[in-house]
Backbone bond lengths (Angstrom), bond angles and torsions (degrees), N, CA, C in turn:
res aa  C-N    CA-C-N  psi(-1)  N-CA   C-N-CA  omega(-1)  CA-C   N-CA-C  phi
1 X - - - 1.454 - - 1.527 109.62 -
2 X 1.343 116.38 -42.70 1.456 120.18 179.98 1.524 110.97 -63.38
3 X 1.328 116.36 -39.89 1.462 120.62 178.42 1.519 110.73 -63.93
4 X 1.327 116.72 -45.72 1.462 120.37 178.43 1.515 110.87 -59.98
5 X 1.344 117.01 -46.00 1.459 120.60 -179.71 1.516 111.49 -63.19
6 X 1.324 116.62 -38.79 1.459 120.07 177.93 1.519 112.00 -65.00
7 X 1.328 116.13 -40.79 1.471 119.75 178.38 1.536 110.95 -66.30
8 X 1.310 116.61 -43.05 1.466 119.24 178.76 1.529 111.26 -63.56
9 X 1.328 116.43 -38.11 1.460 120.38 176.68 1.524 110.53 -64.68
10 X 1.316 116.88 -43.51 1.470 120.74 179.67 1.517 110.46 -62.77
11 X 1.303 118.11 -42.06 1.461 121.64 179.59 1.524 110.40 -64.49
12 X 1.313 116.21 -42.33 1.470 120.33 -179.75 1.512 112.03 -64.88
13 X 1.334 117.03 -28.18 1.457 120.52 -177.15 1.520 112.93 -92.56
14 X 1.302 119.76 -0.63 1.462 122.36 -177.97 1.522 112.46 -57.30
15 X 1.314 117.57 -38.41 1.460 121.54 -175.12 1.522 111.80 -79.13
16 X 1.320 118.38 -21.94 1.456 119.90 -172.11 1.538 114.54 -109.34
17 X 1.308 119.04 -27.82 1.470 121.62 -176.54 1.526 110.61 -104.32
18 X 1.313 114.37 144.92 1.460 119.17 169.44 1.523 106.91 -80.53
19 X 1.322 118.05 160.26 1.471 118.68 179.64 1.536 112.41 -57.27
20 X 1.315 117.17 -36.83 1.456 120.66 178.81 1.525 112.03 -64.73
21 X 1.342 117.06 -41.94 1.456 121.10 178.22 1.519 109.96 -62.90
22 X 1.302 117.18 -42.80 1.459 121.48 -178.15 1.531 110.34 -63.74
23 X 1.354 116.77 -46.15 1.455 119.41 179.25 1.523 112.33 -63.66
24 X 1.339 116.67 -36.87 1.457 120.08 177.42 1.533 110.40 -64.19
25 X 1.307 117.24 -39.21 1.470 119.64 -179.92 1.519 110.85 -67.43
26 X 1.337 117.60 -33.99 1.462 120.43 177.47 1.528 111.24 -64.31
27 X 1.328 115.93 -38.59 1.466 120.01 -178.64 1.518 112.35 -68.47
28 X 1.331 117.79 -24.86 1.460 119.95 -176.34 1.529 112.91 -97.75
29 X 1.308 117.89 -2.17 1.466 120.24 179.50 1.514 110.03 -74.21
30 X 1.316 115.08 145.32 1.453 121.26 176.93 1.520 108.53 -84.89
31 X 1.343 117.41 148.01 1.459 118.49 177.28 1.519 110.25 -64.93
32 X 1.309 117.41 150.16 1.461 119.83 -179.26 1.528 110.32 -63.97
33 X 1.320 114.14 150.17 1.467 119.98 177.12 1.517 109.29 -65.57
34 X 1.308 117.60 147.26 1.473 118.38 178.21 1.512 110.89 -61.05
35 X 1.307 114.44 143.99 1.467 119.63 -178.05 1.532 109.84 -65.92
36 X 1.302 114.75 133.71 1.458 120.89 177.71 1.526 107.49 -94.31
37 X 1.309 118.17 130.91 1.461 118.49 178.13 1.526 109.97 -54.81
38 X 1.293 115.69 131.77 1.467 120.88 -177.08 1.504 111.20 -97.12
39 X 1.307 114.29 153.59 1.470 121.69 177.15 1.527 108.05 -79.13
40 X 1.335 118.54 115.31 1.467 119.57 -176.98 1.529 112.46 -63.16
41 X 1.327 118.44 -30.50 1.459 121.05 177.95 1.529 110.30 -65.56
42 X 1.318 116.67 -46.59 1.474 120.76 178.92 1.524 110.58 -64.37
43 X 1.327 117.05 -43.36 1.469 119.88 178.82 1.527 110.87 -63.45
44 X 1.323 116.40 -40.51 1.463 120.56 177.74 1.513 112.37 -61.37
45 X 1.318 116.38 -41.31 1.470 119.71 179.18 1.529 110.90 -67.58
46 X 1.324 118.03 -33.47 1.461 121.06 175.15 1.534 110.28 -65.21
47 X 1.335 116.06 -43.20 1.464 119.61 178.54 1.531 111.04 -65.36
48 X 1.324 116.80 -38.37 1.458 120.80 178.46 1.529 110.22 -62.92
49 X 1.328 116.69 -41.26 1.476 120.46 179.19 1.526 110.30 -64.49
50 X 1.317 117.19 -41.09 1.466 120.12 178.32 1.522 110.67 -65.11
51 X 1.328 117.31 -40.24 1.461 121.83 178.08 1.515 110.76 -65.99
52 X 1.325 117.29 -39.57 1.479 120.73 177.15 1.524 110.00 -61.58
53 X 1.326 116.18 -35.60 1.450 121.84 -176.42 1.530 112.58 -74.64
54 X 1.334 117.54 -48.36 1.473 118.90 -172.48 1.523 114.68 -114.50
55 X 1.334 117.23 1.40 1.462 123.77 175.83 1.540 114.97 66.57
56 X 1.334 116.87 14.51 1.462 121.31 -179.88 1.528 109.40 -90.00
57 X 1.327 116.32 132.76 1.442 120.38 177.83 1.530 109.10 -67.76
58 X 1.334 115.10 140.61 1.457 121.11 -180.00 1.520 109.24 -134.34
59 X 1.334 115.24 163.84 1.453 121.38 177.47 1.527 109.28 -132.43
60 X 1.313 115.58 144.78 1.459 122.37 -179.28 1.520 109.27 -86.86
61 X 1.322 116.04 126.05 1.467 122.46 176.83 1.518 107.76 -81.05
62 X 1.320 116.18 90.34 1.461 121.28 -178.40 1.520 108.61 -152.95
63 X 1.319 115.69 121.56 1.458 120.65 178.81 1.530 108.68 -96.90
64 X 1.305 115.48 98.18 1.476 120.95 178.98 1.525 109.25 -73.20
65 X 1.315 114.98 153.11 1.466 120.51 178.27 1.521 112.00 -70.51
66 X 1.331 116.82 -24.81 1.465 120.30 -179.26 1.527 109.55 -154.06
67 X 1.314 115.10 164.73 1.454 120.01 175.87 1.524 110.72 -64.16
68 X 1.317 116.95 -35.07 1.471 120.93 178.46 1.515 111.05 -62.34
69 X 1.343 117.06 -40.23 1.463 120.93 177.88 1.532 110.24 -64.25
70 X 1.314 116.69 -40.74 1.460 121.10 178.15 1.528 110.39 -65.11
71 X 1.319 117.16 -40.33 1.465 121.03 177.66 1.532 111.00 -63.63
72 X 1.307 117.64 -40.16 1.461 121.38 178.61 1.524 110.81 -65.22
73 X 1.334 116.88 -40.62 1.465 120.50 176.96 1.518 110.51 -63.78
74 X 1.322 117.34 -41.98 1.471 121.37 178.24 1.534 109.98 -60.68
75 X 1.317 116.44 -41.15 1.469 120.32 178.94 1.548 109.92 -64.25
76 X 1.308 117.59 -43.68 1.463 120.68 178.52 1.530 110.83 -61.76
77 X 1.312 116.58 -41.16 1.465 120.58 177.61 1.524 110.71 -64.35
78 X 1.318 116.38 -45.53 1.460 120.99 179.18 1.528 111.23 -59.80
79 X 1.321 116.55 -45.08 1.453 120.73 179.37 1.534 111.71 -63.31
80 X 1.328 117.21 -40.60 1.458 120.52 178.10 1.516 110.97 -64.92
81 X 1.326 117.65 -40.94 1.472 120.97 178.32 1.527 110.29 -66.40
82 X 1.309 117.31 -39.80 1.468 121.33 179.69 1.523 111.82 -65.10
83 X 1.312 117.73 -25.13 1.466 121.57 178.91 1.524 112.98 -83.80
84 X 1.306 118.04 6.30 1.470 122.26 179.71 1.526 110.00 -68.95
85 X 1.326 115.59 161.03 1.464 120.37 177.44 1.525 110.83 -59.71
86 X 1.311 116.17 155.18 1.473 121.88 -174.08 1.525 113.29 -57.11
87 X 1.308 118.89 -31.66 1.465 121.19 -177.60 1.527 112.83 -98.11
88 X 1.304 117.55 6.73 1.473 121.65 -175.46 1.526 111.36 -71.67
89 X 1.335 116.84 137.91 1.465 119.84 174.81 1.534 111.75 -68.81
90 X 1.332 117.76 -14.15 1.470 120.70 178.26 1.529 111.56 -64.54
91 X 1.319 116.69 -22.09 1.467 120.14 178.79 1.531 112.15 -68.46
92 X 1.331 116.39 -10.69 1.477 121.55 -179.57 1.543 111.64 -97.91
93 X 1.327 117.69 0.05 1.455 121.35 -174.91 1.537 109.71 -105.95
94 X 1.318 114.64 132.03 1.467 119.81 179.44 1.525 108.87 -117.53
95 X 1.338 116.90 126.68 1.466 119.33 169.53 1.536 108.11 -83.88
96 X 1.292 116.83 137.22 1.461 120.78 179.82 1.532 108.57 -144.86
97 X 1.314 115.30 161.97 1.460 119.22 -177.11 1.525 110.03 -102.26
98 X 1.335 114.07 121.45 1.449 121.10 173.69 1.522 107.82 -89.22
99 X 1.341 115.44 137.78 1.471 122.25 170.32 1.510 107.25 -135.26
100 X 1.313 117.22 171.38 1.464 120.60 177.51 1.526 110.61 -60.49
101 X 1.326 117.58 -27.52 1.459 121.37 -179.52 1.514 112.35 -70.65
102 X 1.360 118.29 -24.60 1.460 120.12 179.96 1.522 112.09 -79.43
103 X 1.323 116.22 -11.63 1.461 120.60 177.79 1.520 112.00 95.74
104 X 1.297 113.98 167.19 1.456 119.47 -179.13 1.510 112.14 79.81
105 X 1.326 114.09 -166.41 1.457 120.55 -178.03 1.522 110.09 -119.73
106 X 1.320 116.63 157.21 1.460 118.64 176.51 1.520 110.55 -66.39
107 X 1.325 115.98 148.85 1.458 121.48 177.71 1.528 111.76 -98.30
108 X 1.332 116.89 -11.97 1.450 121.34 -177.29 1.518 110.61 -126.89
109 X 1.316 116.18 161.47 1.473 119.61 175.49 1.529 109.72 -68.26
110 X 1.341 116.75 -33.59 1.465 119.56 177.14 1.524 110.25 -64.06
111 X 1.314 117.54 -39.64 1.457 121.34 177.12 1.514 112.20 -64.29
112 X 1.319 116.30 -38.81 1.470 119.57 178.15 1.528 110.20 -67.86
113 X 1.325 115.67 -36.63 1.468 121.37 -177.93 1.538 112.56 -73.23
114 X 1.324 115.66 -44.65 1.475 120.00 -173.40 1.518 113.94 -98.81
115 X 1.336 117.08 -19.77 1.464 120.13 -177.64 1.512 113.80 85.82
116 X 1.367 116.92 8.65 1.462 120.21 179.07 1.528 108.87 -153.29
117 X 1.333 114.94 146.78 1.462 120.21 177.39 1.523 108.70 -156.07
118 X 1.319 115.78 157.13 1.447 120.83 175.55 1.514 108.43 -90.42
119 X 1.334 114.14 129.68 1.465 120.12 177.46 1.525 109.06 -117.95
120 X 1.319 114.91 159.90 1.475 122.67 179.23 1.521 108.13 -124.53
121 X 1.315 115.75 127.18 1.456 122.25 177.28 1.523 108.44 -127.61
122 X 1.343 115.52 145.81 1.472 120.83 178.30 1.514 109.16 -102.07
123 X 1.331 115.75 140.54 1.453 123.18 -179.98 1.519 110.08 -119.11
124 X 1.314 116.45 154.85 1.476 120.08 179.92 1.512 112.31 -62.66
125 X 1.317 116.27 -46.65 1.461 119.95 -176.04 1.536 109.42 -93.39
126 X 1.319 115.04 150.80 1.451 120.22 175.27 1.530 109.14 -62.43
127 X 1.299 116.08 139.86 1.464 121.84 -175.70 1.520 113.51 -97.89
128 X 1.318 116.88 -17.45 1.459 119.48 -172.27 1.512 110.40 -124.27
């Protein structure tokens, strides 16, 4: 993500910075803060909200220690979505577990590594 953001920043600055100015700015940048472990439940709910908004399927980047752990997380996500307000678009989003047996390809590196990932899909009708 940092590499992508850096490249997009460099491309955006091509028209305004000279190569010397750009190199000088790179030398004065601070290193990124170390990544803080994220709460997979909170991240999953953010992905569900984005899926409810734009109807694009998403996958949670989370390498669970076991399939049972992934199933428990999916249940927690489903329960949280079901507790949404009656008019919430979150009621149209279902978390489900993708595996190689369901077909297709993994959307995350965790899915490629473990063979399973939680995905979010939006449906026309409310599910809960």
